C-alpha positions in Angstrom: 36.7 -16.2 -2.8 40.2 -14.8 -2.5 41.4 -12.9 0.6 41.4 -9.7 -1.5 37.8 -9.9 -2.5 35.7 -7.0 -1.2 33.6 -7.7 1.9 29.8 -7.3 1.8 28.5 -4.0 3.3 25.2 -4.2 5.3 22.2 -2.2 4.2 18.5 -2.3 4.7 15.7 -2.2 2.2 11.9 -2.5 2.5 12.1 -6.2 2.0 15.1 -7.1 4.2 18.6 -6.4 5.4 21.4 -7.6 3.1 25.1 -7.7 2.6 25.9 -6.0 -0.7 29.1 -6.4 -2.6 30.4 -4.0 -5.2 33.4 -4.9 -7.4 34.9 -2.5 -9.9 32.1 0.0 -9.4 29.3 -2.5 -10.1 27.0 -4.4 -7.7 27.8 -8.0 -8.0 26.1 -9.8 -5.1 23.2 -9.3 -2.6 23.2 -11.8 0.3 20.6 -12.0 3.1 21.8 -10.9 6.5 22.7 -13.9 8.6 20.5 -12.7 11.4 17.3 -12.9 9.4 15.5 -16.2 10.0 13.3 -16.0 6.9 14.9 -13.7 4.4 13.2 -12.5 1.2 14.7 -13.3 -2.2 13.6 -9.9 -3.6 16.9 -8.3 -2.8 18.6 -10.3 -5.6 16.7 -8.1 -8.1 19.1 -5.2 -7.3 21.9 -7.0 -9.2 21.7 -5.9 -12.8 19.0 -3.3 -12.0 20.8 -0.5 -10.2 23.2 0.1 -13.0 21.0 -1.4 -15.8 19.7 0.1 -19.0 16.5 1.3 -17.3 18.3 3.9 -15.1 17.5 7.5 -15.9 21.0 8.7 -16.7 20.5 12.5 -17.0 17.7 15.1 -16.6 15.2 14.4 -19.4 12.4 16.5 -20.8 9.6 15.5 -23.0 10.3 17.1 -26.3 6.7 18.1 -26.9 6.6 19.9 -23.6 9.8 21.8 -24.2 8.4 23.1 -27.4 5.3 24.6 -25.7 6.5 25.1 -22.1 4.0 27.0 -19.9 1.0 26.2 -22.0 -1.6 23.4 -21.9 -0.3 19.9 -22.4 0.9 19.2 -25.9 1.1 15.8 -27.5 0.3 12.7 -25.6 2.0 12.0 -22.2 3.4 8.5 -22.3 4.4 8.8 -26.0 7.1 10.7 -27.8 10.8 11.1 -27.2 12.7 12.8 -24.4 15.6 15.3 -24.6 18.4 15.2 -22.1 19.8 18.5 -20.7 22.5 19.3 -18.1 21.6 19.8 -14.4 22.0 23.6 -14.3 19.7 24.1 -17.3 17.2 21.6 -16.0 17.0 23.2 -12.5 16.7 26.7 -14.1 13.7 25.5 -16.1 12.1 23.7 -13.2 12.5 26.7 -10.9 11.0 29.0 -13.5 8.1 26.7 -14.0 7.3 26.4 -10.3 7.4 30.2 -10.1 5.1 30.6 -13.1 2.5 28.2 -11.9 2.4 29.7 -8.4 2.3 33.2 -9.7 -0.4 32.6 -12.2 -2.6 30.0 -10.3 -1.5 29.9 -6.6 0.2 27.2 -4.7 -3.0 25.0 -4.6 -2.5 24.5 -8.3 0.5 22.2 -7.5 -0.3 18.7 -6.5 2.5 17.1 -4.4 1.7 13.5 -5.1 4.5 11.2 -4.0 2.3 8.5 -2.6 4.5 5.5 -2.2 7.2 3.6 -0.3 10.2 5.4 -1.8 13.4 4.5 0.0 13.9 2.7 3.3 16.4 5.4 4.3 15.2 7.7 7.0 16.7 10.9 5.6 16.6 10.3 1.9 12.8 9.7 1.9 11.6 11.1 -1.4 8.1 12.0 -0.3 9.3 13.8 2.8 11.9 15.7 0.9 9.5 16.8 -1.8 6.8 17.9 0.7 9.4 19.8 2.8 10.5 21.6 -0.3 7.0 22.4 -1.5 6.1 23.8 1.9 9.1 26.0 1.9 8.1 27.6 -1.4 4.4 28.2 -0.5 2.6 24.8 -0.1 0.7 22.4 -2.3 -2.5 20.4 -2.6 -2.0 17.2 -0.7 -3.6 13.8 -0.4 -4.6 11.9 2.8 -4.7 8.2 3.7 -3.1 5.3 1.9 -4.2 3.1 -1.0 -3.4 0.0 1.2 -6.0 0.8 3.9 -7.8 4.1 3.2 -11.3 3.0 4.1 -10.0 1.5 7.4 -8.1 4.7 8.3 -11.3 6.6 8.2 -13.7 4.2 9.8 -11.7 2.9 12.7 -11.4 6.3 14.6 -15.2 6.4 14.5 -15.4 3.0 16.1 -12.4 2.8 18.5 -11.1 6.3 18.5 -7.8 5.6 16.7 -6.2 3.5 14.0 -4.5 1.2 16.6 -4.7 -2.4 15.4 -4.4 -1.3 11.8 -0.9 -0.1 11.2 0.4 -0.2 14.8 -0.1 -1.7 18.2 -1.7 -4.9 17.1 -1.9 -7.5 19.8 1.4 -9.3 19.8 2.0 -12.9 18.7 3.2 -14.0 22.2 -0.3 -13.5 23.6 -1.8 -15.5 20.8 0.6 -18.3 21.3 0.4 -18.3 25.0 -3.4 -17.9 25.6 -5.0 -18.0 22.3 -7.1 -20.9 21.0 -8.4 -19.9 17.6 -7.4 -17.5 14.9 -10.1 -16.7 12.3 -8.7 -14.8 9.4 -10.9 -13.0 6.9 -9.0 -12.6 3.7 -6.2 -14.9 4.7 -2.7 -14.1 5.9 -0.4 -14.4 2.9 3.2 -14.7 3.9 4.3 -13.0 0.6 3.0 -9.7 2.0 5.0 -10.2 5.2 8.3 -9.9 3.3 8.0 -6.1 3.5 7.9 -3.3 6.1 8.0 0.4 5.6 11.4 1.8 6.7 13.2 -1.5 6.4 13.2 -5.0 7.7 15.7 -6.6 10.1 14.2 -9.9 10.9 11.3 -11.6 9.1 9.6 -13.2 12.1 6.0 -13.8 11.0 6.6 -17.4 10.0 8.3 -18.2 13.4 5.4 -16.5 15.3 2.7 -18.4 13.5 4.6 -21.7 13.9 5.0 -21.1 17.6 1.3 -20.4 18.0 0.4 -23.4 15.9 2.7 -25.7 18.0 1.0 -24.4 21.1 -2.4 -25.7 19.8 -3.8 -22.5 18.2 -6.2 -23.4 15.5 -5.9 -21.3 12.3 -8.9 -20.8 10.0 -8.7 -18.8 6.7 -11.8 -17.5 5.1 -10.8 -16.5 1.6 -11.5 -17.3 -2.1 -7.9 -18.4 -2.5 -6.3 -21.1 -0.4 -2.8 -19.8 -1.1 -3.8 -16.6 0.7 -3.8 -18.6 4.0 -1.0 -18.6 6.5 1.7 -20.3 4.4 4.0 -22.6 6.4 1.6 -23.9 9.0 -1.4 -26.1 9.3 -4.7 -24.3 8.7 -8.2 -24.8 7.6 -9.5 -23.2 4.4 -13.1 -22.2 3.8 -13.7 -20.6 0.4 -16.2 -17.8 0.2 -17.2 -15.5 -2.6 -15.2 -12.3 -2.7 -16.9 -9.3 -1.1 -19.2 -11.3 1.2 -17.2 -11.2 4.4 -19.6 -8.8 6.1 -22.5 -11.1 5.4 -20.7 -14.0 7.0 -19.8 -12.0 10.1 -23.4 -10.9 10.5 -24.6 -14.5 10.3 -22.0 -15.4 13.0 -23.5 -12.6 15.1 -26.9 -14.1 14.6 -25.7 -17.4 15.9 -24.2 -15.7 19.0 -27.5 -14.0 19.6 -29.9 -16.8 18.9 -27.9 -19.3 21.0 -27.4 -16.7 23.8 -23.6 -16.9 23.9 -22.6 -13.3 23.3 -21.0 -11.4 26.2 -23.7 -9.0 27.4 -21.6 -7.8 30.3 -18.8 -6.7 27.9 -21.3 -5.1 25.6 -22.9 -3.1 28.3 -19.7 -1.9 29.9 -17.5 -1.2 26.9 -19.7 -0.4 23.9 -22.5 1.8 22.8 -25.2 1.1 20.2 -25.6 -2.7 20.4 -29.3 -2.3 20.5 -29.3 -1.0 16.9 -27.0 -3.8 15.8 -29.1 -6.5 17.4 -32.2 -5.2 15.7 -30.6 -5.2 12.3 -29.1 -8.7 12.8 -32.4 -10.2 13.9 -34.3 -8.5 11.0 -36.1 -5.9 13.0 -34.9 -3.1 10.7 -35.5 -4.5 7.3 -37.4 -7.8 7.9 -34.4 -9.9 6.9 -32.9 -12.0 9.7 -29.1 -12.3 9.0 -29.1 -16.1 9.6 -26.5 -18.6 8.4 -28.9 -19.7 5.7 -29.2 -16.1 4.5 -25.4 -15.7 4.4 -24.9 -19.0 2.8 -26.9 -17.9 -0.2 -24.7 -14.8 -0.5 -21.2 -16.1 0.4 -21.2 -19.7 -0.9 -20.2 -21.0 2.6 -22.6 -23.5 4.0 -24.9 -22.5 6.8 -23.5 -25.5 8.8 -20.0 -24.2 8.4 -20.9 -20.6 9.5 -22.8 -22.0 12.5 -19.9 -24.3 13.6 -17.4 -21.5 13.2 -19.5 -19.1 15.3 -19.8 -21.7 18.1 -16.1 -22.5 18.0 -15.3 -18.7 18.3 -17.6 -18.4 21.4 -16.1 -21.5 23.0 -12.5 -20.5 23.1 -10.2 -17.4 23.1 -10.5 -16.1 19.6 -8.5 -13.6 17.6 -10.4 -12.2 14.6 -7.9 -11.1 12.0 -8.9 -9.1 8.9 -6.4 -8.4 6.1 -6.1 -5.0 4.4 -7.3 -6.3 1.0 -10.9 -6.8 2.2 -11.5 -3.1 2.7 -10.1 -2.3 -0.8 -13.6 -3.1 -2.2 -17.1 -1.6 -2.5 -18.3 -0.7 1.0 -14.9 -1.6 2.3 -15.6 0.1 5.7 -18.3 -2.4 6.6 -16.2 -5.6 7.2 -13.9 -3.7 9.5 -16.8 -2.3 11.5 -18.4 -5.7 11.6 -15.2 -7.4 12.7 -15.0 -5.1 15.7 -18.7 -5.7 16.4 -18.3 -9.5 16.3 -15.2 -9.3 18.6 -17.2 -7.2 21.0 -20.0 -9.8 21.1 -17.4 -12.4 22.0 -16.2 -10.1 24.9 -12.5 -10.9 24.5 -11.2 -7.5 23.3 -8.2 -6.5 25.4 -7.3 -10.0 26.5 -4.2 -11.9 25.3 -5.0 -14.0 22.3 -8.4 -12.5 21.9 -10.1 -9.5 20.2 -9.4 -8.2 16.7 -6.6 -6.9 14.6 -6.0 -5.9 11.0 -3.1 -6.4 8.6 -1.5 -9.4 10.2 0.9 -10.7 7.6 0.2 -7.6 5.4 3.6 -6.4 6.5 6.3 -8.0 8.6 5.7 -5.8 11.6 2.1 -6.6 12.4 2.0 -8.5 15.7 5.4 -7.4 16.8 5.8 -5.2 19.9 6.2 -1.5 19.2 9.1 0.4 20.6 8.0 2.9 23.3 9.2 5.8 21.2 9.0 6.9 17.6 12.1 7.0 15.5 12.7 10.6 14.3 12.3 11.9 10.7 12.9 15.2 9.0 10.1 17.6 9.6 8.1 18.6 6.5 7.1 22.0 7.8 3.7 23.5 7.7 1.7 23.4 4.5 0.0 26.8 4.0 -2.5 25.2 1.5 -5.6 23.6 3.0 -6.8 21.8 -0.1 -6.5 18.0 -0.1 -8.1 15.0 -1.6 -8.5 11.4 -0.5 -5.5 9.6 -2.0 -7.4 7.5 -4.5 -9.4 10.4 -6.0 -6.6 11.9 -8.1 -8.2 11.2 -11.5 -11.5 12.7 -10.3 -9.6 15.8 -9.2 -7.8 16.2 -12.5 -10.9 15.6 -14.6 -13.3 17.7 -12.5 -11.6 21.0 -11.3 -14.2 22.8 -9.2 -16.2 19.6 -8.7 -16.7 18.0 -5.3 -16.9 14.8 -3.4 -18.2 13.7 0.0 -15.6 12.5 2.4 -16.1 11.6 6.1 -18.8 14.1 6.7 -17.2 16.9 4.6 -17.8 18.2 1.1 -14.4 18.6 -0.6 -14.0 20.9 -3.7 -11.4 19.8 -6.2 -8.7 22.4 -6.9 -7.6 23.2 -10.5 -4.2 21.4 -10.7 -1.7 22.8 -13.2 1.4 21.0 -12.0 2.0 17.5 -10.5 5.2 16.7 -8.8 5.9 13.0 -7.9 8.8 11.6 -6.0 9.1 8.1 -4.6 6.0 6.5 -6.0 4.2 5.1 -9.0 0.6 6.1 -9.6 0.6 4.0 -12.8 0.9 1.1 -10.4 -1.2 2.1 -7.4 -4.2 3.7 -9.1 -7.2 2.0 -10.5 -8.7 2.2 -14.0 -5.4 3.3 -15.6 -7.1 4.1 -18.9 -9.0 6.8 -17.0 -5.8 8.0 -15.4 -4.1 8.2 -18.7 -6.9 10.5 -19.9 -6.8 12.6 -16.7 -3.0 12.7 -16.8 -3.1 14.8 -20.0 -4.9 17.7 -18.1 -2.1 19.5 -16.1 0.4 21.8 -17.8 3.5 20.3 -16.3 4.3 16.9 -14.6 7.7 16.4 -12.9 9.0 13.1 -11.6 12.0 12.4 -9.5 12.9 8.8 -10.4 15.9 6.4 -10.7 14.2 4.2 -13.4 12.2 4.6 -16.5 9.0 3.4 -14.9 5.6 4.1 -16.4 5.2 7.2 -14.3 8.6 8.6 -15.6 7.4 7.9 -19.1 4.2 9.8 -18.5 6.1 12.9 -17.2 7.3 16.1 -18.8 10.4 16.4 -16.7 12.3 13.4 -15.2 15.0 14.2 -12.7 17.3 11.2 -12.1 17.8 10.3 -8.5 20.1 7.9 -6.7 19.2 4.6 -5.3 20.0 3.7 -1.6 23.3 2.1 -2.6 24.6 5.5 -4.0 24.2 7.7 -0.9 24.7 7.6 2.9 21.6 7.2 5.1 20.4 5.3 8.1 17.4 2.9 8.4 15.0 2.2 11.3 11.3 1.5 11.4 9.0 1.7 14.4 8.5 -2.1 14.4 12.3 -2.7 14.3 14.9 -2.3 17.0 17.6 -2.8 14.4 19.3 0.4 13.2 21.5 0.1 10.1 24.0 2.5 8.6 23.1 2.6 5.0 26.6 3.4 3.6 27.2 4.5 0.0 28.8 1.5 -1.7 28.9 2.8 -5.3 29.0 6.0 -7.3 25.8 7.4 -8.7 24.8 6.0 -12.0 25.1 8.6 -14.8 24.3 12.1 -13.4 21.9 10.9 -10.7 21.6 13.1 -7.6 19.8 12.5 -4.3 16.5 14.3 -3.8 17.9 16.5 -1.0 20.6 17.9 -3.3 18.1 18.5 -6.1 15.6 20.3 -3.8 18.4 22.3 -2.1 19.6 23.7 -5.4 16.0 24.5 -6.4 15.4 26.1 -3.0 18.4 28.3 -3.6 17.1 29.4 -7.0 13.7 30.2 -5.4 15.2 32.1 -2.4 14.3 29.5 0.4 17.5 27.5 0.7 17.9 28.2 4.4 14.3 27.2 5.2 14.8 23.9 3.3 18.3 22.9 4.5 18.5 24.7 7.8 22.2 25.1 7.0 22.8 21.3 7.1 24.4 19.1 4.5 23.0 15.6 3.9 25.7 14.0 6.2 24.8 16.6 8.9 21.2 15.5 8.7 22.0 11.8 8.9 24.0 12.4 12.1 21.3 14.7 13.5 18.7 12.1 13.0 20.8 9.4 14.7 21.6 11.7 17.7 17.9 12.4 18.1 17.1 8.6 17.9 19.8 7.9 20.5 18.3 10.5 22.9 14.8 9.0 22.5 16.1 5.5 23.1 18.0 6.6 26.2 14.9 8.3 27.6 13.2 4.9 27.5 16.1 2.9 28.9 17.7 1.7 25.7 21.4 2.5 25.1 22.8 3.3 21.7 26.5 4.1 20.9 27.6 7.5 19.7 27.3 8.2 15.9 30.9 7.6 15.1 30.9 4.1 16.7 27.6 3.2 15.1 28.8 4.2 11.7 32.0 2.2 12.1 30.0 -0.9 13.4 27.4 -0.5 10.6 24.4 -1.5 12.8 23.1 -1.6 16.3 20.4 -3.6 17.9 18.4 -1.6 20.5 17.2 -3.3 23.6 13.5 -3.8 23.5 11.8 -2.4 26.7 8.4 -3.5 25.5 8.0 -7.1 24.4 4.2 -7.7 24.6 1.0 -5.8 24.0 -2.7 -6.6 23.9 -4.8 -4.2 21.8 -7.2 -2.0 24.0 -6.0 -3.8 27.2 -5.7 -0.4 29.1 -9.3 0.5 28.1 -10.5 -2.9 29.2 -8.8 -2.6 32.6 -10.2 0.9 33.2 -12.8 2.2 30.7 -13.6 5.2 32.8 -9.9 6.2 33.5 -8.6 5.2 30.0 -11.5 6.0 27.7 -11.3 5.7 23.9 -11.1 8.8 21.8 -14.7 8.4 20.5 -17.5 10.7 21.4 -18.8 8.2 24.0 -15.3 7.1 25.2 -16.4 3.5 24.3 -16.4 1.2 21.3 -19.1 2.7 19.0 -20.9 -0.2 17.4 -23.4 2.4 16.4 -22.0 5.8 15.6 -24.2 8.9 16.0 -21.6 10.8 14.1 -21.8 8.6 11.0 -25.5 8.4 11.2 -25.5 12.2 11.2 -23.7 12.2 7.9 -27.0 10.9 6.4 -25.2 9.0 3.6 -27.6 6.7 1.7 -27.4 3.1 2.9 -25.1 3.8 5.8 -27.3 3.9 9.0 -24.6 4.3 11.6 -23.7 0.6 12.3 -22.2 -2.2 10.2 -24.5 -3.4 7.4 -24.4 -5.7 4.4 -24.4 -3.9 1.1 -24.1 -5.7 -2.2 -20.9 -4.7 -4.0 -21.5 -2.9 -7.3 -19.4 -5.7 -8.9 -19.4 -9.2 -7.5 -20.5 -12.7 -8.7 -24.0 -12.0 -7.5 -24.5 -8.9 -9.7 -26.2 -8.7 -13.1 -22.9 -7.7 -14.7 -21.6 -11.2 -13.9 -23.6 -12.5 -16.9 -21.2 -10.5 -19.2 -18.1 -10.7 -17.1 -18.4 -13.9 -15.1 -15.0 -13.9 -13.3 -14.2 -12.0 -10.1 -10.7 -10.4 -10.4 -8.5 -10.1 -7.3 -5.3 -8.1 -7.6 -3.1 -8.8 -4.5 0.5 -7.8 -3.6 3.0 -9.8 -5.7 5.4 -12.3 -4.1 8.3 -11.3 -6.3 8.6 -7.6 -5.6 7.3 -4.8 -3.4 4.4 -3.3 -5.4 6.1 -2.4 -8.7 9.6 -1.9 -7.3 12.2 -3.8 -9.3 9.8 -5.3 -11.7 12.7 -5.2 -14.1 14.8 -7.4 -11.7 15.6 -11.1 -12.0 13.3 -12.3 -9.3 10.2 -10.6 -10.8 11.1 -11.5 -14.4 11.6 -15.2 -13.4 8.1 -15.3 -11.9 6.4 -14.2 -15.1 4.7 -16.5 -17.7 5.5 -15.7 -21.3 7.1 -12.5 -20.1 3.9 -11.3 -18.4 2.2 -11.4 -15.0 0.8 -14.8 -14.0 -3.0 -15.0 -14.0 -4.0 -17.7 -11.5 -7.3 -19.4 -12.3 -9.0 -22.6 -11.4 -8.5 -25.5 -13.8 -12.3 -25.8 -14.2 -12.6 -22.2 -15.4 -9.6 -22.5 -17.7 -10.8 -25.8 -19.3 -14.2 -24.3 -19.9 -12.4 -21.6 -22.0 -9.9 -23.8 -23.8 -7.0 -22.3 -21.8 -4.0 -24.4 -21.1 -1.0 -24.0 -18.7 1.3 -21.2 -19.9 -1.1 -19.8 -22.6 -1.1 -16.1 -23.1 -4.6 -14.9 -22.3 -6.6 -11.7 -22.7 -8.3 -10.4 -19.5 -10.9 -7.7 -20.2 -14.0 -5.8 -19.1 -15.6 -2.6 -20.0 -12.7 -0.5 -18.7 -9.9 -2.1 -20.6 -7.9 -5.2 -21.4 -4.5 -6.7 -20.7 -2.5 -9.8 -21.6 -1.2 -12.2 -19.0 0.2 -15.7 -18.7 -2.1 -18.5 -17.5 -1.2 -20.5 -14.4 -3.8 -23.2 -13.5 -4.4 -24.1 -9.9 -6.6 -26.2 -7.7 -6.6 -23.8 -4.8 -9.0 -21.2 -6.0 -12.7 -20.8 -5.8 -14.4 -21.3 -9.2 -15.3 -18.0 -10.7 -12.3 -16.2 -9.2 -9.1 -15.2 -10.9 -6.0 -13.6 -9.3 -3.7 -11.2 -11.2 -1.1 -9.7 -8.8 -0.2 -6.1 -9.1 3.2 -4.6 -9.9 4.0 -5.2 -13.6 5.1 -1.9 -15.2 2.2 -0.5 -17.2 2.9 -1.2 -20.9 0.1 0.0 -23.3 0.3 -1.0 -26.9 -0.4 2.6 -27.9 1.2 4.8 -25.2 -0.8 7.8 -24.2 -4.0 6.5 -25.8 -6.7 5.5 -23.3 -8.2 2.1 -23.9 -5.0 0.6 -25.5 -4.3 -3.0 -24.9 -1.9 -3.4 -22.0 0.7 -6.0 -22.8 2.4 -6.7 -19.5 -0.4 -7.9 -17.2 -1.1 -4.8 -15.1 -4.5 -5.5 -13.5 -5.3 -1.8 -12.9 -6.4 -1.4 -16.4 -9.4 -3.5 -15.3 -10.1 -2.2 -11.7 -12.8 0.4 -11.1 -11.8 4.0 -10.1 -14.6 4.7 -7.5 -14.6 5.2 -3.8 -15.5 2.6 -1.2 -18.2 4.9 0.1 -18.6 8.6 1.0 -17.0 7.7 4.4 -13.5 6.7 3.4 -13.4 7.1 -0.4 -10.8 4.3 -0.5 -9.9 2.3 -3.6 -12.2 -0.6 -4.7 -9.8 -2.6 -6.8 -11.1 -5.9 -5.4 -14.6 -5.3 -6.7 -14.0 -6.0 -10.3 -15.5 -8.5 -12.8 -13.7 -9.7 -15.9 -13.7 -12.3 -18.7 -10.7 -14.2 -19.8 -10.0 -15.7 -23.2 -7.0 -17.4 -24.8 -5.0 -15.0 -27.0 -4.6 -16.6 -30.4 -1.9 -15.6 -32.7 1.4 -13.9 -32.0 1.0 -11.6 -28.9 2.6 -8.2 -29.0 6.0 -7.9 -27.4 6.4 -6.3 -24.0 8.3 -3.0 -24.5 8.4 -1.3 -21.1 11.6 -3.1 -20.1 13.5 -1.1 -22.6 14.2 2.7 -22.1 12.2 5.3 -24.1 13.6 7.2 -27.1 16.1 9.9 -26.2 16.9 12.4 -28.9 19.5 15.2 -29.2 17.3 18.1 -30.3 18.0 21.7 -29.6 16.2 22.8 -26.4 13.6 25.3 -27.4 11.4 27.6 -25.4 13.1 27.1 -22.1 12.4 29.6 -19.4 9.7 31.2 -21.5 6.2 31.4 -20.0 
């Protein structure tokens, strides 16, 4: 490289911190930051993508919508060409449409979706910007909880009074390495998931932490249908079990602890309530079925001997029970989390270093790292005047059943009549289940608006697409609450086409709607970035960590804040003083039996953890027709669907489609060979994928990672063959239970056959048709 070559500029993304190089206005290199011990390759996908053919260059309107603006949906969303217009005209149309919908139907008729990761930047956070804008103009129907762990978000506060141990404040790895003896992981600890962290990643430290614990003699055991879901990079033991049967195995372990009298009665008496009901159920006093290892063996496929030996090992040493997020994305997904806490309570090690329970280890990079003693600031969203909301995964139900209702956490929610959807910073055609049902539901609203840099499936299914900048095209700053590394995310290139940042778009719309001051507070984007930094600096100083002034920080490009908290053990304060530091449960203790949940009177949910057969699993009658259990994990080559068009993701595909992992035995029985294009199908839909044969998967199980951009053969038509390998055409759109109403993507049965003949080409990686028609009907109700 010559001395005149441009120097890399540091920036942070959800999957790492990188040095990026721009030459002649184009991104040419993305290099991992030297301070990252285990960098992710995903950043390489930015090259060729940020200025590629799939960028949305100008505001684009679906032609069929322009012809009938203000009326019911016309044509098929997902099909038909778009018309480009200039920004002034686009914003005039959008402002008029927002006013029309609010005037005619009220603000609850607007659904502010925007579920998703959006940008790592703290200010240019698409979801936050949209919700702040919608609140300023009168509010919107919202969603609660996350697709990743919705069932857990609802059940854990009933059990331990908070969500600690799920998304924050897990016991840190130093205690596991220093005093732990055994880690038992239900669902595995796949390192691919630990590439990412909301808000950005400085150092990928999960592998180092696991290796340190392993070197200190900690034994790792992974209970999962897939060996590769185990803690990659260290020695571990794999025990394959049938998907959806983890609760049964935990109940059998509890039976061993009871029958062999090795459970900690002192801990149970002092720190928990409701163990009497749990004990009666485990021993069979409630239903006449003792939850023995032999009983669980017939359900899970694990041998009774293995279950018994594992339970004894857990009682004999300091044991950490880890449960990944994927397990609760299944029928009755609340139950394994409840039972994991119950089993840990029986061992009596909750609150001790290296013991207890925790969730999501390796699901993101931050799990098991010490929290900072303060929260990094963000832009306030304001108060939403609309009280209507839905559980996040019930969007299709809401659209298809206005005025209908669902049970949720003891409440009865009524679905509002949604006339407008506005999405910014997310991709429901990736996150949601049963996409054919969503395609049908998506036709119902009058108007759908999307803020998006790329022509994703969600953009293609919108009426109005407003092009927004990527993090490389604007100034911002990055910090996450697991990271002490703050990065100045400097603009390194001009916006592609006519792209604008979300703040600028909403500020101009707010001006048109008479709420500009409420939205901007008189600040520019650069003012907001400095304000956030100064707020962060004050918070850090209050807790003893110094940060330079903004001008120095911006010149340096980054700052590493001194950690004043380096170690944590989940519920240690409660263990030390249960009377003085009670939990935020009705009893102040761990509720192994919850009177609150029992009072909901939901069928089959008695108020303590129970085994309930999934509606779809290898033990159900449906398995005779669809004999393979489909798992759809986070991909290794991207974050969800972000940069599926990039080089890293495309290199991982087989025949241009998502890789379907299946056991050689199952493949050979179907005449499927390595690299074959296969059709994966069930009663909900079908997709094509590329076969990858492995010896590390339980027979009867297949794995199709999420993230491939939805590419139906006949866009806008429910039931069309999906060509790209998106598993969510196959997954069920039903709630985990009336408690959490979380997604159940991992309770899905399918069949797989070889696709004979020439498979249809994947077309989603080319932009949609753009035509130059006269704009008609604009600004007319």
